[in-house]
N, C-alpha and C positions, 0 to 999 in steps of 0.2 A: 748840823746847824739849822736853827729855825729863825724866823723873823717875828719879832714882837713889836707892834706899832712902828714898823719900819727899821727897827734896830736889830742887829744880829744877837742871838743868844745861843750859847753852846748847848747842844742837845745831849741829854743823858737817857739811857735806857729806862723806860717806865715813867718818864716825865709826864706829869698831869697838869691840867689847867691850874689847879691849886698850887702846885709846885712853881709854876711860872709866876703867879701872883706873889708868892713868897720871895722868889728870886729877884723880882723887880721891885719888891717892897711896896706893892700896891695894897693899901689898906682902906681905901675909900669904901664906905658901906654899900653903895649902889654901883656895881660894876656889871657890865655885860661882856661876855666873851664869845668870840667867833674863832673857829679853827677852820682854815681853808674855806671861809665864807659861810660856814654852817654855825648857827647859834647853838651854844652849849648852855643847857639849863643850869641854874645856880646849884641845884641839888646834885648835879653830876660833875662838878668841878673836881672833886677828890678822886673820881673814878675814870674820868675821860683822859686817856693816854694820848699825848700829842706826838704824832709821827715825825721822824727826822725830815727836814725840808719843808715843814708846815709854815704857813703864814697865819699868825695869830694877831687878832685885833682886840684890844681891851678898851672899852669905852666907859667913861664915867657919866652916869646919869645925873642931871641937875634938874631941879624943879624950881619954880618961881611963881610969883603971883602978883 
């Protein structure tokens, strides 16, 4: 089991950050992902495997003016 933005999510072997975004249906174009407090670069979302027990934080970036 992992935690995504405070909610539990069943862990699967080989689960990546991209897999979490798809499972949670997060489609906002500007997202930042942290796994256990460490920033994951956008280009690494498909290859960064999330370990069981991890705490994942997905943040939507908003701009304004």
